[in-house]
ZAVEX-423421 format. One line per 3 residues: number of its first residue (from 1); for each residue x, y, z of C-alpha. Coordinates in steps of 0.5 Angstrom, whole numbers. Example, Ala and Ser with C-alpha at 12.3 -4.5 7.8 and 13.67 -1.06 7.14 Angstrom:
% ZAVEX-423421
1	25/-9/16 ~ 27/-2/14 .
//
This chain:
% ZAVEX-423421
1	-9/-28/-26 ~ -6/-34/-29 ~ 0/-34/-33 .
4	2/-40/-38 ~ 8/-44/-35 ~ 12/-42/-41 .
7	13/-35/-37 ~ 17/-38/-31 ~ 23/-34/-34 .
10	20/-27/-31 ~ 26/-25/-26 ~ 31/-22/-31 .
13	26/-18/-34 ~ 24/-15/-27 ~ 31/-14/-25 .
16	32/-10/-31 ~ 26/-6/-30 ~ 28/-5/-23 .
19	35/-3/-25 ~ 32/3/-30 ~ 28/6/-24 .
22	34/5/-20 ~ 38/9/-24 ~ 33/14/-26 .
25	32/16/-18 ~ 39/16/-16 ~ 41/21/-21 .
28	35/25/-19 ~ 36/24/-12 ~ 44/25/-12 .
31	44/31/-17 ~ 38/35/-18 ~ 32/34/-13 .
34	26/32/-14 ~ 13/36/-18 ~ 3/33/-22 .
37	-1/32/-16 ~ -1/26/-11 ~ -7/23/-14 .
40	-6/22/-21 ~ -13/20/-24 ~ -18/24/-28 .
43	-23/28/-23 ~ -28/31/-28 ~ -31/38/-27 .
46	-32/41/-20 ~ -40/43/-20 ~ -40/46/-13 .
49	-37/53/-11 ~ -29/52/-10 ~ -28/52/-3 .
52	-23/49/2 ~ -25/43/6 ~ -26/44/13 .
55	-23/40/19 ~ -30/40/21 ~ -32/36/15 .
58	-26/32/15 ~ -28/30/22 ~ -35/28/20 .
61	-32/24/14 ~ -28/20/19 ~ -33/19/24 .
64	-38/16/19 ~ -33/11/17 ~ -31/9/24 .
67	-38/8/26 ~ -41/5/20 ~ -35/0/18 .
70	-35/-2/26 ~ -43/-4/24 ~ -41/-7/18 .
73	-36/-12/21 ~ -40/-13/27 ~ -46/-15/23 .
76	-42/-19/17 ~ -45/-13/12 ~ -40/-13/7 .
79	-44/-9/2 ~ -44/-3/8 ~ -37/-4/9 .
82	-35/-3/1 ~ -39/3/1 ~ -34/7/5 .
85	-27/4/2 ~ -24/5/-5 ~ -18/3/-8 .
88	-13/-2/-5 ~ -17/-1/2 ~ -23/-4/-2 .
91	-19/-10/-4 ~ -17/-11/3 ~ -24/-11/6 .
94	-27/-15/1 ~ -21/-20/2 ~ -23/-20/10 .
97	-30/-21/9 ~ -29/-27/4 ~ -24/-30/9 .
100	-29/-30/15 ~ -34/-33/11 ~ -29/-39/9 .
103	-27/-40/16 ~ -34/-39/19 ~ -31/-34/24 .
106	-33/-26/25 ~ -29/-21/23 ~ -24/-17/27 .
109	-27/-11/30 ~ -23/-4/30 ~ -25/2/33 .
112	-21/9/31 ~ -21/14/36 ~ -17/21/38 .
115	-16/23/31 ~ -11/28/28 ~ -13/31/22 .
118	-9/33/16 ~ -13/37/11 ~ -10/40/5 .
121	-12/46/2 ~ -16/45/-4 ~ -22/47/-8 .
124	-22/42/-13 ~ -23/35/-14 ~ -21/30/-13 .
127	-20/32/-5 ~ -17/28/0 ~ -14/28/7 .
130	-10/24/12 ~ -12/22/19 ~ -8/19/24 .
133	-12/15/30 ~ -11/10/35 ~ -14/3/33 .
136	-16/-2/38 ~ -18/-9/36 ~ -15/-16/36 .
139	-12/-15/43 ~ -8/-9/41 ~ -8/-1/40 .
142	-4/1/34 ~ -3/8/31 ~ -7/8/24 .
145	-6/13/19 ~ -12/13/14 ~ -13/17/7 .
148	-20/19/6 ~ -21/21/-2 ~ -27/24/-5 .
151	-27/24/-13 ~ -33/29/-15 ~ -38/33/-11 .
154	-43/29/-8 ~ -40/23/-7 ~ -39/20/0 .
157	-32/20/3 ~ -28/14/2 ~ -22/11/5 .
160	-17/9/0 ~ -11/7/5 ~ -10/5/12 .
163	-3/3/14 ~ -1/2/22 ~ 6/5/24 .
166	11/0/27 ~ 11/-1/35 ~ 16/5/37 .
169	15/9/31 ~ 12/16/31 ~ 8/20/26 .
172	13/25/23 ~ 8/31/24 ~ 5/34/18 .
175	6/42/18 ~ 0/46/19 ~ -1/53/17 .
178	-4/59/21 ~ -11/57/18 ~ -10/50/20 .
181	-9/47/13 ~ -4/42/12 ~ 1/42/6 .
184	0/37/0 ~ 6/35/-4 ~ 7/34/-11 .
187	9/27/-13 ~ 15/30/-16 ~ 17/35/-11 .
190	24/38/-10 ~ 28/38/-5 ~ 27/31/-2 .
193	32/25/-2 ~ 26/22/-7 ~ 21/25/-11 .
196	15/22/-7 ~ 12/18/-13 ~ 19/14/-13 .
199	19/12/-6 ~ 15/6/-8 ~ 19/4/-13 .
202	26/5/-9 ~ 22/0/-4 ~ 20/-5/-9 .
205	28/-5/-12 ~ 30/-6/-5 ~ 25/-11/-3 .
208	28/-15/-9 ~ 35/-14/-9 ~ 37/-14/-2 .
211	41/-10/3 ~ 47/-10/-3 ~ 42/-6/-7 .
214	44/1/-10 ~ 37/3/-7 ~ 40/3/0 .
217	44/10/-2 ~ 37/13/-2 ~ 33/8/3 .
220	34/5/9 ~ 34/-3/9 ~ 30/-7/14 .
223	24/-12/15 ~ 19/-8/10 ~ 25/-7/5 .
226	31/-11/4 ~ 29/-17/9 ~ 24/-19/3 .
229	30/-21/-2 ~ 32/-27/3 ~ 25/-29/4 .
232	24/-30/-4 ~ 31/-33/-4 ~ 29/-38/1 .
235	22/-39/-2 ~ 26/-41/-9 ~ 30/-46/-6 .
238	24/-50/-2 ~ 21/-50/-9 ~ 26/-52/-13 .
241	27/-58/-8 ~ 20/-60/-9 ~ 20/-60/-16 .
244	17/-53/-17 ~ 19/-46/-20 ~ 18/-40/-16 .
247	18/-33/-18 ~ 16/-26/-14 ~ 16/-19/-16 .
250	14/-12/-12 ~ 11/-7/-16 ~ 7/-1/-16 .
253	-1/-2/-17 ~ -5/3/-21 ~ -7/7/-15 .
256	-6/13/-12 ~ 0/15/-7 ~ 0/21/-2 .
259	5/26/1 ~ 5/31/6 ~ 10/36/8 .
262	13/35/15 ~ 15/40/20 ~ 22/39/19 .
265	22/40/11 ~ 21/33/10 ~ 15/29/7 .
268	10/23/10 ~ 9/19/4 ~ 3/14/4 .
271	3/9/-2 ~ 1/2/-4 ~ 5/-4/-7 .
274	3/-11/-10 ~ 7/-17/-8 ~ 6/-22/-14 .
277	8/-29/-13 ~ 8/-35/-18 ~ 9/-42/-17 .
280	10/-47/-23 ~ 11/-55/-23 ~ 17/-56/-27 .
283	15/-63/-29 ~ 10/-68/-30 ~ 13/-72/-24 .
286	10/-66/-19 ~ 3/-69/-17 ~ 0/-62/-15 .
289	2/-55/-13 ~ 1/-54/-6 ~ -4/-49/-4 .
292	-2/-45/3 ~ -8/-44/8 ~ -8/-37/8 .
295	-10/-37/0 ~ -15/-42/0 ~ -21/-38/1 .
298	-19/-34/-5 ~ -19/-40/-10 ~ -25/-43/-14 .
301	-21/-50/-13 ~ -16/-53/-8 ~ -13/-58/-12 .
304	-8/-55/-17 ~ -4/-59/-22 ~ 1/-54/-26 .
307	1/-47/-23 ~ -1/-42/-17 ~ -1/-34/-18 .
310	-2/-30/-11 ~ -3/-23/-11 ~ -1/-19/-4 .
313	-3/-12/-3 ~ 1/-8/2 ~ 0/-1/4 .
316	6/3/7 ~ 8/10/11 ~ 15/12/10 .
319	19/18/12 ~ 22/22/6 ~ 27/27/9 .
322	30/33/6 ~ 36/32/1 ~ 42/31/5 .
325	39/29/11 ~ 39/22/11 ~ 35/16/7 .
328	28/15/7 ~ 25/10/12 ~ 19/6/12 .
331	15/7/18 ~ 10/1/18 ~ 5/-3/14 .
334	-1/-7/13 ~ -4/-12/8 ~ -5/-19/6 .
337	-7/-23/0 ~ -12/-20/-4 ~ -12/-25/-10 .
340	-11/-32/-12 ~ -12/-36/-18 ~ -9/-43/-21 .
343	-10/-49/-26 .
//
């Protein structure tokens, strides 16, 4: 994605859009409450008998992903790895393989063990379930939360999203009924601090506006949210000192989010956000736009005279409490740069 240099004045537009989203969410969260399924995309007609996915089937899908992605990473087989991922996870996987090839290093290998499976009861498509597992790799063990999706009968189960809980955070436990099924929530579910579909929007607003944002009324500030605003301001100052213009915006990509009811009546919400930045030379006196090392593997050329566009993709887990029981809180994140372009 490349913008013309005339589009540097993007900030006010981003702020007005965020303000509109914030006003709508605050009105809903503070007055009425918050209902379309957690995956909002076409699924087609189911061609197999309408029966719920079983926990045993979910475990086989989990094992297939864990085993095959480890083989793919060990052998450098990107094609195999991409057969088991979709949506944002496919972008992150492709970026990881491209970086490994660029720097000439093997990919990190991860093992997913001790899964807890949370399977919504549904006989229609698309289908999905959540797995929480220990992920070992890079010399550490973290709690990973994975979302598996299957769009149509006969398709392979693929992972749409993986995120990691921050150290010290515990997974809000989804409620399981007597038949062993979890409770999936609609994206505009009532009775929560935020409609599940608006958790990402509030996150983005808080990340851009900082701790003074009205969004703090419904979402806690912190390292994944409001702290980003200070980083953006520092980046703008450094760019200005170097004769450059810097702009940044958080946005929800056209990818699904997911929500499960938790035992206390709240929700575990899993969602992606994109962080889009642009650096532009403000005058002809600037010889070139600097290219950070972490994006070089995604560029066709490393000498840019006018502009650098970068897209980072992050996938989050958040706890969304019942209305009147506190604020939504981000529990963890995982992501990196997935696209870069320039001229």
